[in-house]
C-alpha distance (Angstrom), angle and dihedral (degrees) to the residues before:
residue distance angle dihedral
X1 . . .
X2 3.76 . .
X3 3.79 103.2 .
X4 3.80 94.4 -49.0
X5 3.81 127.1 111.8
X6 3.78 142.2 -127.3
X7 3.79 132.1 -160.9
X8 3.81 112.2 -131.3
X9 3.78 139.4 175.5
X10 3.78 107.7 -83.6
X11 3.82 111.1 -94.4
X12 3.83 95.5 9.5
X13 3.84 96.8 118.9
X14 3.81 109.3 111.6
X15 3.84 99.8 171.7
X16 3.80 142.8 -14.4
X17 3.76 141.4 -177.6
X18 3.78 126.3 -152.0
X19 3.80 123.3 23.1
X20 3.82 118.9 -34.3
X21 3.79 133.8 170.4
X22 3.82 121.7 -157.1
X23 3.80 123.4 -156.2
X24 3.82 127.9 175.4
X25 3.80 113.0 -126.8
X26 3.80 123.1 -153.4
X27 3.80 125.1 -129.9
X28 3.80 96.7 20.0
X29 3.80 89.0 -58.9
X30 3.81 92.4 -52.2
X31 3.81 98.2 102.4
X32 3.80 127.1 -126.6
X33 3.81 94.2 -34.0
X34 3.80 90.2 52.6
X35 3.79 91.2 47.4
X36 3.81 91.7 53.9
X37 3.82 92.0 45.1
X38 3.80 92.7 49.5
X39 3.81 92.3 47.9
X40 3.81 91.4 50.2
X41 3.81 93.9 45.6
X42 3.80 97.0 40.6
X43 3.83 91.3 -129.2
X44 3.80 94.8 132.0
X45 3.79 121.2 -170.6
X46 3.82 124.2 164.3
X47 3.81 110.2 -158.4
X48 3.79 137.5 -174.5
X49 3.79 128.8 -162.7
X50 3.79 115.4 -130.0
X51 3.80 116.5 -163.5
X52 3.76 132.2 171.7
X53 3.78 150.3 72.8
X54 3.79 120.8 -56.1
X55 3.78 137.3 31.9
X56 3.79 124.6 -45.1
X57 3.80 122.0 -168.0
X58 3.81 122.3 -152.1
X59 3.80 130.6 -168.5
X60 3.79 140.9 153.5
X61 3.82 130.5 -163.7
X62 3.84 92.2 -19.3
X63 3.82 88.8 -71.8
X64 3.78 122.7 165.3
X65 3.83 112.4 -106.2
X66 3.80 121.0 -135.2
X67 3.82 120.8 -171.6
X68 3.80 117.6 -144.7
X69 3.81 119.8 -167.3
X70 3.81 113.9 -147.8
X71 3.80 121.4 -161.8
X72 3.79 102.6 -172.5
X73 3.82 92.6 -46.9
X74 3.79 132.3 122.1
X75 3.78 121.4 -114.7
X76 3.81 117.7 -159.2
X77 3.82 109.4 -153.3
X78 3.78 137.8 164.0
X79 3.83 108.1 -107.7
X80 3.80 89.4 -129.0
X81 3.83 89.1 60.5
X82 3.83 97.9 48.7
X83 3.82 113.8 96.2
X84 3.82 103.8 168.1
X85 3.80 145.6 -26.7
X86 3.76 138.5 -160.9
X87 3.82 106.7 -87.8
X88 3.82 91.4 -117.3
X89 3.80 93.0 63.5
X90 3.80 115.6 96.6
X91 3.79 120.8 -134.8
X92 3.78 127.7 -157.4
X93 3.80 141.9 143.6
X94 3.79 133.2 -96.4
X95 3.81 134.4 -171.4
X96 3.83 115.5 -101.7
X97 3.78 101.4 172.2
X98 3.78 118.3 -162.0
X99 3.81 93.9 -5.9
X100 3.78 91.5 70.2
X101 3.77 93.5 40.5
X102 3.81 91.2 52.5
X103 3.81 88.8 57.9
X104 3.77 92.6 49.6
X105 3.82 88.5 -115.7
X106 3.80 99.3 111.2
X107 3.78 132.0 -112.8
X108 3.82 96.9 -62.1
X109 3.80 137.3 61.5
X110 3.80 136.8 -165.0
X111 3.80 121.9 -97.6
X112 3.80 124.6 -155.2
X113 3.82 116.2 -164.1
X114 3.78 138.0 -179.1
X115 3.78 136.7 36.0
X116 3.78 121.1 -39.4
X117 3.78 141.7 58.3
X118 3.78 132.0 -55.4
X119 3.81 123.5 -166.4
X120 3.80 114.6 -141.6
X121 3.79 125.3 -164.6
X122 3.78 124.2 -141.1
X123 3.79 139.9 170.2
X124 3.81 95.0 -109.7
X125 3.80 126.2 -7.2
X126 3.81 109.7 -42.5
X127 3.78 119.0 -113.0
X128 3.82 114.5 -137.7
X129 3.80 112.6 -147.6
X130 3.82 124.8 -168.6
X131 3.79 120.3 -137.0
X132 3.81 116.5 -162.0
X133 3.80 135.9 175.2
X134 3.79 110.3 -68.6
X135 3.83 92.1 10.5
X136 3.82 107.0 87.6
X137 3.79 121.5 -175.3
X138 3.82 128.7 -141.1
X139 3.81 116.8 -153.5
X140 3.79 131.7 -172.1
X141 3.84 106.9 -116.6
X142 3.81 90.4 -133.7
X143 3.82 92.0 58.5
X144 3.84 97.4 43.9
X145 3.83 116.5 112.1
X146 3.81 108.2 160.2
X147 3.79 147.1 -32.8
X148 3.79 139.0 -154.9
X149 3.77 137.0 -174.1
X150 3.78 133.8 49.8
X151 3.79 97.2 -36.1
X152 3.78 133.5 151.5
X153 3.77 117.1 -156.3
X154 3.76 131.0 -158.1
X155 3.76 129.9 -175.8
X156 3.81 112.9 -126.4
X157 3.77 128.4 -164.5
X158 3.78 125.6 -161.5
X159 3.81 93.0 -176.0
X160 3.80 112.0 141.5
X161 3.77 138.8 161.4
X162 3.83 88.4 -85.7
X163 3.80 89.1 58.4
X164 3.78 91.1 58.2
X165 3.81 90.2 47.5
X166 3.81 89.0 60.1
X167 3.79 95.3 -103.7
X168 3.81 97.2 109.8
X169 3.81 122.2 134.1
X170 3.81 94.8 -130.4
X171 3.81 89.2 -112.3
X172 3.80 99.9 91.6
X173 3.82 96.5 136.8
X174 3.79 133.0 45.1
X175 3.78 139.0 167.8
X176 3.82 112.1 -129.7
X177 3.81 115.9 -152.1
X178 3.82 121.3 -163.6
X179 3.80 131.1 176.7
X180 3.79 127.9 40.7
X181 3.79 124.1 -41.7
X182 3.78 148.7 72.9
X183 3.81 130.9 -69.5
X184 3.81 122.0 -162.0
X185 3.81 117.8 -150.3
X186 3.78 132.2 175.0
X187 3.82 123.3 -132.3
X188 3.80 89.4 -122.2
X189 3.78 132.5 62.6
X190 3.79 124.4 -131.6
X191 3.79 117.9 -147.4
X192 3.79 112.1 -82.8
X193 3.77 135.5 -171.9
X194 3.82 88.0 -102.3
X195 3.82 88.5 60.0
X196 3.77 111.9 167.6
X197 3.83 94.4 -14.8
């Protein structure tokens, strides 16, 4: 950094050289309004601002880091998968409905908007999948990290009588994406409400 700033997950700095200043930000970096919104929605994100001259290194739980360049777009990302952003990017929350609930993450997700870079964390190197018109994509909720573009998402359930009899495939729930955009998935599944159904 050369005098500029980044917003990062609180406590994620692992090393730096040069001169850096660290300041906790309330409401996921969105001020008091953001703090109230995040408390009401359950999409918690504790953020610090890092400003200075030099190089600052961030990490969390030995996760893989994936850089996403935004050029005026909106990135929808689970708060638990967002490591840091350029300070000029705006963060907020948006309603996800059953998709978020199926992941055990609640009914809301974090949005990142503007021009700059965001660093996403994943268990293993993230796979970036393109969705285009007429070519929908189904994603396991436990592997979903983020998406961007003009995408519509629907929650799908493959639960049947056989599932309740213990003969399910383990893939009872999916998120279906349609439209035009990118979906980021990790090559590992976190525990979801669907579990082994």
